[in-house]
C-alpha positions as CSV (number, residue, x, y, z in Angstrom):
1,M,-29.2,-27.8,13.6
2,Q,-26.8,-24.9,13.9
3,R,-26.5,-22.7,16.9
4,P,-26.1,-18.9,16.4
5,P,-22.6,-17.6,17.2
6,A,-22.0,-16.4,20.8
7,L,-20.7,-13.1,19.5
8,P,-22.4,-12.2,16.3
9,L,-20.2,-10.6,13.7
10,S,-21.0,-7.2,12.3
11,P,-22.8,-7.2,9.0
12,A,-19.7,-5.6,7.4
13,V,-17.5,-8.5,8.3
14,S,-18.4,-12.0,7.3
15,G,-15.9,-14.9,7.4
16,F,-12.3,-14.8,6.3
17,G,-13.0,-13.5,2.8
18,T,-13.6,-9.9,3.7
19,P,-10.4,-9.4,5.8
20,L,-8.3,-11.2,3.2
21,R,-9.8,-9.1,0.4
22,R,-9.2,-5.9,2.4
23,F,-5.7,-6.9,3.2
24,G,-5.1,-7.4,-0.6
25,I,-6.5,-4.0,-1.4
26,A,-4.3,-2.4,1.3
27,S,-1.2,-4.2,0.2
28,R,-1.8,-3.1,-3.5
29,A,-2.3,0.5,-2.3
30,A,0.9,0.4,-0.2
31,Q,2.9,-1.1,-3.1
32,T,1.6,1.6,-5.6
33,L,2.3,4.4,-3.1
34,G,5.8,3.0,-2.4
35,I,6.6,2.9,-6.1
36,E,5.5,6.5,-6.5
37,Y,7.5,7.6,-3.6
38,L,10.6,5.8,-4.8
39,D,10.2,7.4,-8.2
40,T,9.9,10.9,-6.6
41,C,13.0,10.2,-4.4
42,K,15.0,9.3,-7.5
43,K,14.0,12.5,-9.2
44,A,14.8,14.5,-6.1
45,L,18.3,12.9,-5.8
46,D,19.0,13.6,-9.5
47,D,17.9,17.2,-9.0
48,L,20.1,17.5,-5.8
49,G,23.1,16.2,-7.7
50,A,22.6,18.7,-10.5
51,T,22.2,21.5,-7.9
52,W,25.4,20.5,-6.2
53,G,27.2,20.7,-9.5
54,A,25.7,24.2,-10.1
55,L,26.7,25.2,-6.6
56,A,30.3,24.0,-7.2
57,A,30.4,26.0,-10.5
58,A,29.0,29.2,-8.9
59,R,31.5,32.1,-8.7
60,S,29.6,34.6,-6.6
61,P,27.3,34.7,-3.6
62,T,24.5,36.0,-5.8
63,E,24.8,32.9,-8.1
64,I,24.8,30.6,-5.1
65,L,21.7,32.3,-3.7
66,A,20.0,32.0,-7.1
67,V,20.8,28.3,-7.4
68,Q,19.6,27.6,-3.8
69,T,16.4,29.5,-4.4
70,A,15.7,27.7,-7.6
71,Y,16.3,24.3,-5.9
72,L,14.0,25.1,-3.0
73,H,11.3,26.3,-5.4
74,R,11.6,23.0,-7.4
75,A,11.6,20.9,-4.2
76,G,8.4,22.7,-2.9
77,E,6.6,22.1,-6.2
78,R,7.7,18.4,-6.1
79,A,6.4,18.0,-2.5
80,A,3.0,19.6,-3.4
81,A,2.6,17.4,-6.5
82,R,3.6,14.3,-4.5
83,S,1.1,15.1,-1.8
84,A,-1.7,15.6,-4.2
85,A,-0.8,12.5,-6.2
86,A,-0.5,10.4,-3.1
87,G,-3.8,11.6,-1.8
88,D,-5.6,10.8,-5.1
89,A,-3.9,7.4,-5.3
90,M,-4.9,6.6,-1.7
91,L,-8.5,7.5,-2.3
92,G,-8.7,5.6,-5.5
93,L,-6.9,2.5,-4.3
94,T,-8.5,2.2,-0.8
95,G,-12.0,3.2,-1.8
96,A,-13.0,-0.4,-1.8
97,L,-11.3,-0.9,1.5
98,L,-13.3,1.8,3.2
99,R,-16.6,1.0,1.5
100,P,-18.7,-1.3,3.7
101,K,-19.8,-4.7,2.4
102,A,-23.2,-4.6,0.7
103,E,-25.9,-5.6,3.1
104,P,-27.9,-8.7,2.2
105,L,-31.4,-8.2,1.2
106,A,-33.6,-7.8,4.2
107,A,-36.4,-10.2,5.0
108,P,-39.8,-8.8,4.1
109,A,-41.5,-7.0,6.9
110,P,-44.2,-9.0,8.7
111,A,-47.8,-8.1,7.8
112,P,-49.4,-5.7,10.2
113,A,-51.6,-7.3,12.8
114,R,-55.3,-7.1,12.2
115,P,-57.3,-5.3,14.8
116,G,-59.3,-7.7,16.9
117,P,-62.5,-7.2,18.9
118,A,-62.2,-4.6,21.6
119,R,-62.3,-5.9,25.1
């Protein structure tokens, strides 16, 4: 005969399988997001290097201002695209993490009591 646990677990968590599964989902999501951020950082550094070269070749303050403005515009577009992509990736990859575990089928409801003689 098995005794019920002293502190019953919530229906969403049962045993070691669920936490391990969720840890796997979270680690895959973190890895995917890390790869995306590293790729974005590489593109940003390449763009920064090209911008420094253009700034070194600039001959007037107007050219310098144009190069800086173009760089800030590209950097802003990259940041907006990265935020949108990271949000979509997080929602897609961690959807299973946030979704509660399916509830087991409930036991059938007991039959209603029949009315007995009035006392």
